[in-house]
VOVO-609882 format. One line per 5 residues: their letters; for each residue x, y, z of C-alpha. Coordinates in Angstrom, 3 decimals. Layout:
a> X/Y/Z  ...
***
This chain:
mnlep> -0.397/-31.452/-10.962  0.920/-28.320/-12.687  3.745/-29.134/-15.131  4.879/-25.526/-15.513  8.612/-25.176/-14.734
igill> 9.506/-23.589/-11.412  12.139/-20.872/-11.639  15.024/-20.700/-9.180  16.748/-17.324/-8.868  20.517/-17.574/-8.523
sktqw> 23.079/-14.961/-7.566  25.884/-14.209/-10.029  28.262/-16.234/-7.864  25.919/-19.237/-7.827  25.386/-18.926/-11.575
keiii> 29.128/-18.993/-12.180  29.501/-21.920/-9.802  27.034/-24.241/-11.527  27.045/-22.942/-15.115  30.670/-22.051/-15.744
eknki> 32.524/-24.144/-13.182  29.895/-26.924/-13.326  30.376/-27.578/-9.621  27.983/-30.441/-8.890  28.523/-30.283/-5.160
sycfq> 26.979/-26.798/-5.070  23.821/-26.855/-2.988  22.058/-25.164/-5.947  22.195/-28.537/-7.694  20.191/-29.877/-4.765
yyysa> 17.156/-27.931/-5.994  17.349/-29.921/-9.215  17.545/-33.222/-7.331  14.656/-32.213/-5.073  12.533/-31.209/-8.077
kklgk> 13.365/-34.460/-9.851  12.425/-36.476/-6.766  9.039/-34.721/-6.539  8.304/-34.874/-10.282  8.741/-31.137/-10.946
nvvff> 10.493/-29.219/-13.686  12.969/-26.533/-12.671  14.912/-23.831/-14.542  17.694/-21.550/-13.268  18.398/-17.894/-14.016
tldhl> 19.613/-14.646/-12.435  17.845/-11.306/-12.190  20.045/-10.057/-15.032  18.514/-12.688/-17.343  14.958/-11.465/-16.710
slkdd> 13.100/-9.117/-19.045  9.789/-8.105/-17.489  9.045/-5.963/-20.510  9.138/-8.967/-22.846  7.860/-11.455/-20.231
hveav> 10.760/-13.752/-21.082  13.924/-14.999/-19.403  17.130/-16.664/-20.534  17.447/-19.780/-18.428  19.222/-23.110/-18.157
qlkdd> 17.653/-26.441/-17.422  19.088/-29.623/-15.923  18.234/-32.973/-17.487  19.818/-36.261/-16.592  22.265/-34.358/-14.360
llhev> 23.499/-32.348/-17.356  23.060/-28.658/-18.085  20.945/-27.776/-21.106  20.934/-24.139/-22.126  17.555/-22.642/-22.928
sliki> 17.872/-19.529/-25.049  14.570/-17.931/-24.135  11.482/-19.072/-22.238  8.420/-17.389/-20.818  8.930/-16.203/-17.240
pqliy> 7.671/-19.038/-14.991  4.502/-18.441/-13.015  6.241/-19.547/-9.825  9.708/-18.249/-8.917  11.652/-19.165/-5.810
npnky> 14.243/-16.734/-4.455  16.726/-18.155/-1.915  19.028/-15.101/-2.003  19.504/-11.765/-0.287  20.095/-8.735/-2.546
nkkkn> 21.776/-5.505/-1.497  22.153/-3.546/-4.744  19.319/-1.112/-5.430  18.916/-2.164/-9.068  18.391/-5.799/-7.988
irklr> 15.986/-4.819/-5.221  13.946/-2.715/-7.688  13.795/-5.561/-10.196  12.814/-8.069/-7.536  10.126/-5.638/-6.347
alaqs> 8.758/-5.276/-9.897  8.704/-9.055/-10.218  6.794/-9.361/-6.947  4.205/-6.833/-8.132  3.575/-8.620/-11.410
nkvkl> 0.122/-10.206/-11.583  1.569/-12.986/-13.725  4.091/-14.278/-11.209  4.039/-15.675/-7.682  7.353/-15.002/-5.982
inehh> 8.414/-17.057/-2.983  10.603/-14.787/-0.833  10.233/-11.254/-2.149  13.088/-10.290/0.150  15.015/-11.715/3.100
likqk> 16.022/-8.672/5.095  14.180/-7.567/8.230  15.784/-4.603/9.956  16.377/-5.473/13.566  15.069/-2.128/14.833
hltei> 11.716/-2.557/13.055  11.315/-6.171/14.153  12.078/-5.239/17.772  9.494/-2.425/17.662  6.867/-4.809/16.284
leshk> 7.496/-7.546/18.840  7.507/-5.069/21.725  4.254/-3.472/20.525  2.458/-6.806/20.348  3.567/-7.827/23.861
lnihl> 4.405/-11.411/22.907  6.067/-12.108/26.262  9.417/-12.706/24.593  12.706/-11.499/26.061  14.635/-9.496/23.462
kneig> 18.385/-9.156/23.345  19.616/-5.603/23.864  22.613/-5.145/21.583  24.129/-2.307/23.627  26.347/-3.541/26.438
qelpl> 25.001/-7.068/26.194  27.364/-9.872/27.208  28.441/-12.401/24.628  26.046/-15.359/24.548  27.023/-18.770/25.798
yiihv> 25.179/-20.406/22.906  23.126/-19.435/19.881  20.079/-21.516/18.989  19.081/-21.438/15.300  15.523/-22.283/14.298
vcqkk> 14.908/-23.031/10.607  11.441/-21.822/9.521  9.403/-22.353/6.343  5.853/-21.115/5.767  3.171/-23.470/4.553
ndldw> 0.509/-22.323/2.148  -2.094/-22.185/4.924  0.038/-19.438/6.532  1.155/-21.790/9.267  4.884/-22.366/9.733
eipfk> 6.922/-25.543/9.815  10.198/-25.866/11.705  12.168/-28.575/9.888  15.329/-28.228/11.986  16.882/-26.588/15.048
yvkdi> 20.526/-26.526/16.031  22.940/-24.914/18.504  26.268/-23.129/17.989  28.624/-22.645/20.911  31.064/-19.749/21.370
dgeky> 33.647/-21.613/19.269  31.231/-22.033/16.362  30.783/-25.768/16.854  27.350/-27.007/15.785  25.096/-29.495/17.571
tinef> 21.517/-30.669/17.345  19.294/-29.640/20.254  19.364/-33.163/21.687  23.141/-33.504/21.336  24.168/-30.244/23.008
pfsnq> 25.199/-30.462/26.700  23.371/-27.434/28.117  25.203/-26.378/31.281  22.290/-24.654/33.021  19.940/-27.524/33.722
ksffy> 17.658/-25.343/35.867  16.540/-23.515/32.739  16.437/-26.602/30.563  12.750/-26.111/29.776  13.832/-23.111/27.674
yseey> 15.500/-25.460/25.225  12.832/-28.117/25.001  11.427/-28.782/21.541  7.975/-27.790/22.724  9.037/-24.436/24.180
lneis> 11.264/-23.489/21.227  8.449/-24.266/18.809  5.991/-22.211/20.850  8.175/-19.094/21.106  9.250/-19.374/17.448
krilk> 5.677/-19.578/16.187  4.703/-16.529/18.222  7.438/-14.576/16.451  6.648/-16.097/13.048  2.944/-15.290/13.206
tihyy> 3.771/-11.623/13.723  6.433/-11.667/11.010  3.909/-13.078/8.555  1.489/-10.170/8.906  4.123/-7.452/8.680
fpgiy> 6.445/-9.159/6.178  4.127/-11.476/4.184  6.577/-11.725/1.269  9.015/-13.750/3.386  8.446/-17.506/3.279
elglk> 11.701/-18.768/4.798  14.148/-17.550/7.407  16.148/-18.509/10.429  15.517/-17.269/13.962  18.510/-16.650/16.214
ltvns> 17.912/-17.139/19.939  20.753/-16.608/22.391  21.350/-18.013/25.848  23.158/-15.824/28.386  25.183/-16.832/31.462
ngell> 22.005/-16.935/33.579  20.449/-19.479/31.277  17.893/-16.958/29.955  16.635/-17.362/26.412  16.645/-14.112/24.394
festc> 15.463/-13.459/20.844  18.294/-11.802/18.924  17.434/-11.531/15.214  16.476/-13.264/12.010  18.872/-14.577/9.384
tindv> 18.476/-15.684/5.772  17.905/-19.243/4.644  21.288/-19.024/2.889  22.980/-18.373/6.244  21.347/-21.536/7.526
indlt> 22.374/-23.577/4.481  25.968/-22.381/4.786  25.962/-23.626/8.376  24.533/-27.002/7.397  26.737/-27.668/4.366
nwkps> 29.131/-30.561/5.057  27.429/-31.120/8.419  23.809/-32.041/7.751  23.363/-32.677/3.998  20.176/-34.612/4.707
vikki> 18.633/-31.483/6.246  19.651/-29.405/3.221  17.815/-31.926/1.056  14.695/-31.406/3.132  15.008/-27.600/3.014
teypf> 15.472/-27.529/-0.760  12.329/-29.610/-1.294  10.254/-26.756/0.124  9.395/-24.768/-3.067  8.367/-27.946/-4.879
iiads> 6.249/-29.325/-2.048  4.080/-26.201/-1.884  4.158/-25.479/-5.631  0.756/-26.882/-6.608  -1.127/-25.042/-3.898
iynmi> 0.694/-21.787/-4.656  -0.239/-21.954/-8.332  -3.845/-21.562/-7.208  -2.965/-18.341/-5.376  -1.666/-16.483/-8.455
tinsn> -3.618/-13.267/-8.809  -6.745/-13.509/-10.910  -7.198/-11.055/-13.704  -8.942/-7.882/-12.594  -11.715/-8.348/-15.171
qlveh> -12.754/-11.517/-13.316  -13.394/-9.648/-10.086  -16.872/-9.248/-8.653  -18.343/-5.883/-9.605  -19.573/-3.653/-6.801
ehklq> -22.349/-1.172/-7.239  -21.554/2.248/-5.868  -23.794/2.418/-2.827  -22.604/4.132/0.302  -23.796/2.225/3.326
aldpa> -24.146/5.170/5.674  -26.659/4.869/8.452  -29.887/6.799/8.408  -29.591/9.460/11.125  -33.312/9.146/11.775
esgdr> -32.777/5.538/12.823  -29.884/6.220/15.171  -29.664/8.038/18.470  -27.367/10.712/19.834  -23.594/10.393/19.771
ywvri> -21.640/10.151/23.007  -17.935/10.275/23.768  -16.925/7.174/25.735  -13.882/5.578/27.306  -13.744/1.820/27.845
kvtde> -13.192/-0.016/31.103  -12.470/-3.744/30.872  -14.273/-6.193/33.187  -13.822/-9.921/33.830  -17.399/-10.697/32.787
kgivr> -18.300/-12.556/29.614  -20.300/-11.075/26.751  -21.405/-8.013/28.750  -21.531/-4.301/27.866  -22.484/-1.945/30.713
lspki> -23.739/1.521/29.773  -24.975/4.610/31.549  -28.744/5.266/31.380  -27.878/8.658/29.854  -26.789/6.853/26.695
fntnl> -30.117/5.138/26.142  -33.071/6.679/24.420  -34.259/3.460/22.813  -35.827/0.173/23.839  -33.212/-1.954/25.650
ekvas> -34.764/-5.217/24.604  -33.779/-4.680/20.989  -30.086/-4.091/21.648  -28.209/-7.378/21.349  -24.856/-6.787/19.655
lkfgv> -21.710/-4.662/19.623  -20.104/-3.399/16.393  -16.522/-2.173/16.091  -15.033/-1.861/12.622  -16.393/-4.680/10.464
ieeqc> -16.695/-7.042/13.436  -20.006/-7.625/15.188  -20.375/-9.677/18.374  -23.491/-10.741/20.206  -23.599/-9.400/23.761
riive> -25.895/-8.538/26.665  -26.469/-4.874/27.519  -26.757/-3.833/31.163  -27.722/-0.283/32.107  -26.506/1.052/35.435
gdips> -25.265/4.186/37.168  -26.611/7.686/37.472  -25.381/10.546/35.296  -26.725/14.044/36.101  -28.888/15.442/33.320
yrkst> -26.613/18.459/32.838  -23.533/16.293/32.254  -22.418/16.279/28.618  -19.800/13.938/27.233  -16.774/15.458/25.504
ydepf> -13.525/14.073/24.163  -11.715/15.241/27.302  -14.528/14.171/29.655  -16.097/11.063/28.151  -18.609/8.746/29.768
eisis> -17.167/5.471/30.991  -18.622/2.239/29.655  -17.625/-1.305/30.609  -16.948/-4.070/28.112  -16.054/-7.593/29.163
kdlve> -12.521/-8.844/28.534  -13.578/-11.549/26.083  -15.287/-9.010/23.804  -12.326/-6.631/23.969  -9.883/-9.394/23.053
nmhip> -12.030/-11.024/20.351  -12.765/-7.673/18.709  -9.225/-6.269/19.191  -10.568/-3.063/20.753  -7.783/-0.672/21.889
vdmvf> -8.936/0.508/25.306  -6.553/3.489/25.578  -8.584/5.637/23.159  -11.712/7.765/23.319  -14.523/6.708/20.974
qlfim> -17.922/7.915/19.878  -20.908/5.677/20.507  -24.464/5.530/19.250  -27.240/2.968/19.157  -28.870/2.000/15.908
ndqvv> -31.731/-0.516/15.840  -30.437/-3.531/17.809  -26.772/-2.575/17.886  -24.296/-0.555/19.935  -21.831/1.006/17.459
igpti> -18.391/2.211/18.613  -16.112/4.220/16.370  -15.186/5.788/14.129  -12.729/3.303/12.642  -10.679/4.610/9.723
gfllg> -8.032/2.857/7.644  -5.237/4.211/5.494  -4.751/1.459/2.923  -1.062/1.131/2.050  0.531/-0.845/-0.775
dknqt> 2.229/-4.223/-0.756  5.779/-3.100/0.115  5.269/-4.212/3.705  8.953/-4.118/4.549  8.991/-0.314/4.053
ynlky> 6.087/0.479/6.387  7.512/1.401/9.779  7.291/4.135/12.399  9.556/6.475/10.427  7.512/6.003/7.249
mqkyk> 4.309/6.976/9.062  5.606/10.449/9.884  4.240/11.574/6.500  0.700/11.004/7.852  1.226/12.857/11.105
drlee> -0.190/16.225/10.009  -3.443/14.545/8.902  -4.175/13.747/12.557  -3.747/17.242/14.004  -7.548/17.499/14.390
yksfg> -7.917/13.970/15.748  -9.720/15.172/18.890  -12.585/16.448/16.748  -13.607/12.865/15.897  -11.569/10.411/18.007
glvia> -11.679/6.666/17.502  -9.323/4.320/15.699  -7.007/5.180/12.797  -4.869/2.360/11.396  -2.544/2.225/8.380
fsprs> -2.239/-1.284/6.940  -1.488/-3.296/3.843  -4.135/-5.611/2.348  -1.500/-8.321/2.651  -1.411/-7.862/6.444
vnwnk> -4.917/-9.103/7.161  -6.212/-12.202/8.907  -9.200/-12.671/6.603  -10.885/-15.360/8.697  -10.911/-13.209/11.827
kiayg> -11.265/-9.888/9.930  -8.223/-8.473/11.744  -5.740/-5.997/10.221  -2.133/-5.777/11.389  -0.516/-2.391/10.901
lvydp> 0.407/0.936/12.449  -2.142/2.541/14.758  -2.250/6.226/15.678  -1.763/6.724/19.410  -3.542/9.948/20.452
ltkew> -1.738/10.112/23.814  1.790/10.208/22.362  0.662/11.600/18.982  2.842/8.938/17.402  2.219/5.612/15.635
rydst> 2.585/2.133/17.066  2.378/-1.419/15.751  -0.927/-3.053/16.632  -3.779/-5.209/15.361  -7.398/-4.084/15.085
pipsv> -10.557/-5.053/13.191  -10.668/-4.128/9.527  -11.982/-0.536/9.721  -15.526/0.346/8.657  -14.207/2.940/6.172
iyrrn> -10.942/2.743/4.246  -9.059/5.529/2.458  -6.971/3.970/-0.311  -3.491/5.527/-0.442  -1.720/3.216/-2.870
fhqde> -2.583/1.399/-6.079  0.080/-1.330/-6.219  -2.052/-4.059/-4.678  -3.724/-7.336/-5.500  -7.145/-6.305/-6.813
klisk> -8.593/-9.542/-5.478  -7.810/-8.330/-1.948  -9.217/-4.872/-2.730  -12.421/-6.572/-3.834  -12.581/-8.425/-0.495
lremt> -12.167/-5.187/1.448  -14.846/-3.446/-0.610  -17.241/-6.269/0.146  -16.443/-6.320/3.885  -16.901/-2.533/4.207
nnnlf> -20.067/-2.394/2.058  -18.115/-0.444/-0.585  -16.904/2.096/1.959  -13.399/1.834/0.560  -13.013/5.138/-1.234
nshhf> -10.719/6.105/-4.093  -11.241/2.466/-4.979  -9.930/2.676/-8.547  -6.706/4.195/-9.834  -8.228/6.689/-12.245
nksdl> -5.505/7.363/-14.814  -5.005/9.119/-18.129  -6.575/6.342/-20.166  -9.749/6.585/-18.052  -9.981/10.282/-18.888
hsmqn> -9.448/9.436/-22.544  -12.429/7.060/-22.402  -14.675/9.917/-21.206  -14.316/12.012/-24.358  -17.795/11.053/-25.479
etiis> -19.500/12.087/-22.230  -21.635/15.024/-23.314  -21.408/16.879/-20.014  -17.600/17.329/-20.250  -16.592/16.291/-23.789
khips> -16.098/19.904/-24.908  -13.494/20.362/-22.188  -11.257/17.370/-22.950  -8.554/17.818/-25.641  -8.615/15.283/-28.473
tylld> -6.786/12.297/-26.994  -5.842/8.873/-28.366  -4.065/5.804/-27.073  -0.807/5.208/-28.891  -1.229/1.916/-30.721
efnkl> -0.001/2.703/-34.248  2.769/5.065/-35.293  0.991/6.004/-38.541  -2.046/7.320/-36.627  0.235/9.354/-34.372
feflk> 2.074/10.738/-37.397  -1.110/11.832/-39.144  -2.406/13.452/-35.933  0.892/15.338/-35.556  0.753/16.672/-39.114
skeki> -2.847/17.753/-38.546  -2.325/19.470/-35.159  1.346/20.506/-35.652  2.004/20.357/-31.904  1.005/17.507/-29.584
ilkpv> 1.917/16.106/-26.174  2.803/12.490/-25.353  2.000/11.206/-21.847  2.629/7.841/-20.151  -0.617/6.329/-18.907
slsrg> 0.605/5.353/-15.452  3.172/7.982/-14.385  2.607/11.321/-12.635  4.436/14.534/-11.629  5.487/15.214/-15.206
rgifi> 7.551/12.059/-15.564  7.864/10.556/-19.050  6.181/13.469/-20.857  7.294/14.500/-24.353  6.208/17.408/-26.532
lekhd> 6.315/16.893/-30.279  5.925/19.647/-32.873  6.508/20.350/-36.553  9.665/22.421/-36.925  8.879/23.366/-40.504
kdadv> 5.334/23.693/-41.815  6.403/22.857/-45.368  8.687/19.909/-44.610  8.637/16.838/-42.397  11.074/18.186/-39.821
fnlfe> 10.106/17.697/-36.187  11.245/18.734/-32.716  10.840/16.199/-29.949  11.303/17.729/-26.481  12.372/15.278/-23.792
ynfgs> 12.036/16.156/-20.089  14.187/14.151/-17.693  15.769/14.819/-14.309  15.043/18.549/-14.471  16.543/18.973/-17.944
kvcht> 15.009/19.684/-21.345  16.522/18.097/-24.447  15.433/18.839/-28.022  15.807/16.160/-30.698  15.455/17.507/-34.251
ligak> 14.302/14.719/-36.558  13.854/14.641/-40.309  11.101/12.513/-41.790  8.828/9.820/-40.436  11.572/7.190/-40.284
elynk> 13.852/9.236/-38.016  10.902/10.106/-35.797  9.857/6.452/-35.607  13.384/5.333/-34.712  13.758/7.946/-31.985
lsdln> 10.389/7.058/-30.423  11.473/3.393/-30.520  14.826/4.190/-28.887  12.993/6.010/-26.092  10.669/2.977/-25.603
ildre> 7.624/5.174/-26.212  6.141/2.853/-28.820  6.476/-0.182/-26.534  4.913/1.369/-23.432  1.409/2.547/-22.610
ylyqt> 1.262/6.099/-23.937  -1.412/8.435/-25.154  -1.159/11.556/-27.274  -3.348/14.615/-27.296  -3.723/18.089/-28.719
yipll> -1.286/20.530/-27.144  -3.229/23.329/-25.451  -1.355/26.680/-25.662  -1.503/27.729/-22.018  -1.957/31.195/-20.651
kiqen> 1.381/32.687/-19.668  2.851/34.934/-17.027  5.934/36.685/-18.418  6.375/33.982/-21.071  6.007/31.201/-18.478
pfdvr> 2.939/28.970/-19.030  0.706/28.022/-16.103  -2.101/25.597/-15.410  -4.596/25.218/-12.561  -4.793/22.445/-9.940
vvmqk> -8.290/22.138/-8.459  -8.780/19.865/-5.445  -12.292/18.393/-5.345  -13.300/16.418/-2.250  -16.435/14.857/-0.841
yqkgn> -18.004/16.461/2.189  -20.991/15.678/4.386  -23.761/13.693/2.650  -21.437/12.892/-0.239  -21.470/16.371/-1.779
wkcsg> -18.481/17.403/-3.886  -16.864/20.726/-3.045  -13.742/22.550/-4.107  -11.254/22.473/-1.211  -8.615/24.602/-2.893
iecrv> -7.291/26.031/-6.153  -3.685/26.764/-7.003  -1.973/27.840/-10.201  1.333/26.255/-11.127  3.626/28.504/-13.119
agene> 6.392/26.799/-15.107  9.999/27.683/-14.398  12.097/29.705/-16.822  12.411/28.040/-20.266  10.118/25.230/-19.091
dltni> 6.969/23.937/-20.757  5.831/21.733/-17.867  4.291/23.339/-14.796  4.803/20.575/-12.202  5.998/21.807/-8.799
arggq> 8.309/18.774/-8.785  10.034/20.291/-11.850  10.589/23.677/-10.259  7.157/25.185/-10.911  5.919/28.035/-8.727
amsld> 2.597/28.037/-6.855  0.332/31.067/-7.167  -3.280/31.905/-6.346  -5.768/31.935/-9.229  -6.710/35.604/-8.853
eaiik> -3.036/36.631/-8.855  -2.326/34.491/-11.919  -5.278/35.908/-13.873  -4.157/39.469/-13.127  -0.529/38.781/-14.099
snlti> -1.558/36.983/-17.292  -3.190/40.195/-18.592  -6.326/38.231/-19.494  -9.201/40.687/-19.988  -11.887/38.278/-18.718
pftti> -12.809/38.882/-15.036  -11.474/36.510/-12.392  -15.029/35.671/-11.223  -15.948/34.458/-14.709  -12.846/32.245/-14.977
hsril> -13.378/30.910/-11.453  -17.006/30.041/-12.213  -16.080/28.282/-15.481  -13.449/26.146/-13.760  -15.719/25.122/-10.895
kvcqn> -18.560/24.192/-13.254  -16.301/21.908/-15.283  -14.925/20.272/-12.120  -18.384/19.775/-10.588  -19.637/18.194/-13.819
fcmlm> -16.654/15.848/-13.866  -17.262/14.750/-10.247  -21.003/14.281/-10.801  -20.137/12.055/-13.732  -17.746/10.011/-11.567
dqkke> -20.537/9.405/-9.040  -22.426/7.562/-11.760  -19.624/4.985/-11.989  -19.460/1.782/-9.948  -16.341/2.939/-8.131
hyaef> -16.288/4.972/-4.923  -14.389/8.245/-5.308  -13.978/10.996/-2.724  -10.977/13.025/-3.881  -9.564/14.327/-7.169
gldia> -6.826/16.700/-8.137  -8.002/18.068/-11.502  -5.404/19.714/-13.717  -7.088/22.419/-15.774  -5.506/24.273/-18.696
ldqeg> -6.692/27.772/-19.561  -6.131/28.624/-23.207  -5.582/32.120/-24.591  -9.337/32.868/-24.354  -9.587/31.617/-20.762
ypwil> -11.453/28.469/-21.807  -10.917/25.545/-19.362  -9.611/22.167/-20.555  -9.273/19.063/-18.362  -5.722/17.784/-18.794
eaniy> -5.609/15.161/-16.049  -7.612/13.804/-13.121  -5.365/12.615/-10.310  -6.806/10.251/-7.717  -3.657/10.627/-5.615
psfkg> -2.886/14.351/-5.970  0.153/16.141/-4.589  -0.396/19.275/-2.488  3.133/20.745/-2.479  2.008/24.039/-3.943
fkkmd> -0.691/24.524/-1.307  1.807/23.700/1.432  4.056/26.550/0.302  1.365/29.010/-0.719  -1.409/28.545/1.876
yntyl> -0.644/26.174/4.749  -4.149/26.412/6.250  -5.714/25.312/2.962  -3.131/22.539/2.741  -4.167/21.241/6.183
kirfq> -7.860/21.543/5.338  -7.289/19.370/2.269  -5.316/16.844/4.326  -8.035/16.608/7.002  -11.043/16.314/4.712
plyya> -10.768/12.613/3.700  -10.760/11.711/7.399  -13.778/13.931/8.058  -15.549/12.257/5.152  -14.656/8.812/6.537
vniqe> -16.167/9.839/9.892  -19.325/11.230/8.285  -20.191/8.165/6.205  -20.037/6.085/9.398  -22.573/8.566/10.819
fnvld> -20.268/9.743/13.575  -19.720/13.449/14.187  -16.861/15.796/13.468  -16.930/18.503/16.108  -15.607/22.026/15.802
esfal> -14.147/22.387/19.278  -13.433/26.093/18.849  -17.172/26.544/19.468  -19.537/24.615/21.706  -18.381/21.067/22.189
tkvhn> -21.570/19.723/20.685  -21.445/21.839/17.524  -21.123/19.625/14.442  -18.482/20.753/11.976  -19.772/20.758/8.393
a> -17.091/18.462/7.028
***
């Protein structure tokens, strides 16, 4: 049994109620009694008492029914949140707490927007009648179902009750339902069944929610309709003074599951299994031609029926079907007669038949056109591509996915399945991902479930690395951009001979004295936060007077530039402390005097991406010219995008554009070749290159998640090409084709 205290988050009102007013009838005291009954320790605090930076919290503890103030304790490993928060500052802090690897938070949030929940339930066709808010009659009764998730991801329903139109409350067995013909709707068995259907779906799309209430309404016809969810606090408020024994049971929940949850706390990333960087692409020599196919579902079992045109291999060897990471044994039957001149295209695919059991077990969407080939003893259908999102599941909805829409404009050149999902929304036993699937017919997204895709494009780096490791293993390391390459990683490459001469002297900020000596030596340096991007948190520090210790510290925030003039090491130290620079992960490096255009400095963003056969190529180059009186070139700070040849001409540099272009590309190619020697799987970098006064290239940053705003304004076709390429690469490493349909339909596009 773990003796660590369990933290209970209170609202300000609850804190005042039990700490200041010492109201012992507050249900918050019930958590103490429940913990005491189950032999657990519990402490209470609000979000305002938490300091994630210091990993400590001011809390109070109850002992012998008396409050004992605790001045400062380490943040508990397990925190239970029974409250709903509306203020943005509280939501941000709760989100940061949820993302901490040191803490397991029960109930990261309680809110589920009704619109999003309705869209999810309708997409999954759960055979549940939903209440339409517009013009809907008032319900005769409202049935409340109290739900709490067990650690095995199953749900318990500790209590159900009914409220009539006057607000009177009854247990299910006590309430005199007037419509006896529909009584089966209200049976314990039926309510449990319909509730668990809803809860299973909620788990995969909102995994941070562990408790909630379901509201089901009954109309005048006796029909049962699902209306909405409500918070556990709403339920407790209903039960107070009516069913105190039920409240006791509800408040035991965090302590009952505590021991098993302790085992779920994220392991440290250095304990993860290492993966060698080996792309598991198929050998084209071992696989046959590719065919466009559409799927027809049959009532057979374990059968795949194909046209003889598809086969150019021995039928006896083919014994399984692969879709995503799922493989199922099946029997192949060849039938039909396709004329020899008939070619399959996206718009005119061959039809194949797959039995209903295979389609359902493998979660194959049958309203899409796929490519198919046969390799050894397997029929492979695809491609299957995943956009891997972060862990803020509650923010991923149909509106959010609009940002990915332009990436799918060339969908018909490869077809197949594209799903965006969170690693938290996966049924690991069945290898099924729940997320948002691109619908090629409507050109919109929909909620759906599919196999974990064969190739995954990582789009976020706020995730449990243990789950990333699982996905890498399941996809044979075909999860690309697998590691969040940041500024400290670039710093660690300073000794790599192939690029060391192009990286400015850079050090991690661990001691002020080292920083101070470096500043006096270089006279002008730049301070950068390790984990932020788009110019956020950057400072420039320079000596104001060569003969005296007077310094200028330039601070860049919210589009403004502030200069702090500081005298001596002590003033500089104090200012850096006030700005929290010394307490955060920062590095400092030599300031490179950039080439300028009319006194405005500029740098170069080079987009390097992997193409067919894993070759790195430059997909685009843009120059970013700083705004007036600005030192930073970020487009987000008002920088202007410009082509490299135009920038070189306007800079009055005497070195030819072709020479500069060649130097930049060589440095970028060397960097990417070096990255291929690592154990991670990379396929895209945005390299920020500084050109000094002699046109010499310096690598300032390597962004694994680059922004393309400049390309979008300057050259929209290049912007789209960059957006498409990761999908083309994902198709290629599965050994499916990307077709250039502006030419012959069988011409392979060199993606």
